[in-house]
Steps between C-alpha positions, in 0.01 A plus 500: 500500500643832398408821697602845378561722806312838504514799727291347772764228556799733486749435769309205636717207609482197253416249775216722609362521142532121466299465815222713376495310171460162689230645720276510183612155362285208615771235467790667681489590861846599640624717781726791423792320678451194268486721202841671604661154548413373143496843328814458295372186328130616446525839331706738297496881461603616152637162419732480801473351847407767762629541856244449777516869569467621140260784465299510189515800263248620260549332171654173651363164367437246765481132381350266748535126447153389615554127448818512725317670780197263476752216539663671798153558665399137440820353638479711820146390534596138488757529763291713739360365825115509497345606824197332631195724536137431586273602210183403326516216253197415301569131457264307264658153524788330699648169541845365623683618183356836397258791569275658245419864597348819369738801503323823526587821311760712666695208657858451404585143448863486604736741695736731311796698605363771725163340518531199749170500663116445445537278195341174418835310564501648863153386571556154349802457726310584809206288414718187423715551805181532718420154376852365531503441123753741379779337295809708521636336178243680292576827301271799545287318756379258232395762244518365141338775299394862547221753447585869466417703817189653315362168380282268705424132460591146556846378581649164595776483775711194591518387867829297452808503285404188305168662400650817422752359247217285336276811470785696351558219244125504417505875437816476298341222276195710470277237651324756727196671356433857594209701383446876583194721503531868396268797489591714215476871422384439148218277393542220238151574337430126497125463473486170678619543851557238768494466866866461579456348845237237369729439199781405741283269709374305210821499300674164461877547471525142357349650179755790493228757406772771474602344173185663354592846657692772321867358483762773530858402464813714446793638700519709798807724594578826671368816329779729368282802547411424851704259688256457770268337261504187283415480129322224301604452133414210256866453424805445708697817604804575730487286801123413457340166597226305351152559648182297443152599633141420444231743551116486521335850474154567639417878475734673751621185659742234385627167599877448437702171508868549477723209397815699560593715814651815335517826695172691472389238241122560544508886517741533207327242283159673564668839432628372158140416405381843598352407849606607845416378846306724736727656768823430305715810524791378295312379192161660537349808662474374860670628811654323792622148535188288480354385171183319409680172433456175689630143486168316484598133405803303616547131398790270560586135547603334847795284497252210496380628148160620625414832345343754723296804382438808720280801392386819669 
């Protein structure tokens, strides 16, 4: 990401400017001391490596390697100790191996640097420890997938290391079925509308009904014009990754099944088609962190081979 420094940032320390940038970027959460520690590898000013104390001048060009900082943030998260905290968990199903729960909007899934408390992982650790079922060998308190802070819906969480590795493998092999429900800013103008909730209840996943939905495949990569956003194109471009989605429109609502888990996949795919999710401030006209998007169906196989299906 290239940033051209103007008068408002004149004489501002480069580490402070970097901290301001990351405060707006969802996937990087870093303290200023961490930024200073890794500064020389993660940014350049006018093509050169700046000192930690460098003060920006009007006309400077600041280059930020976002992928590098995302990796730093993720690595620090993995090595962090998760504090047990008592919090509300909306558990829909539980057995000896895993928990299926509903994550509310506004709840962060995993602690980040500078944000160690009041996350789903904190609550899970407290819950499992209170039952003497916490497996210290697990990563991230058994979390195997995420939902963005502003997105609600169904998640599965492992209760032991064996199950966590199994579920990770199922996600990697794309054996997990995930369907989302979105409320849109624009109407699809389809005359025949369906009751989304009833459709989900009556739907048989064995018949793979999404094969009859709108199939959207292409490539998703970071936007060159706005590095906080992703971009969808029908062809591969610099650093982009293949993405496949199926969409069922019904007026100003849509069901979306994703077969790949790319960053912002649902939001950027809909934007490519000319639709935006209500409340989405990055791709639409919303404000705040909560968008009208919910994970409404989650299906996966147990190690025994039995397939489980959960809906809202």
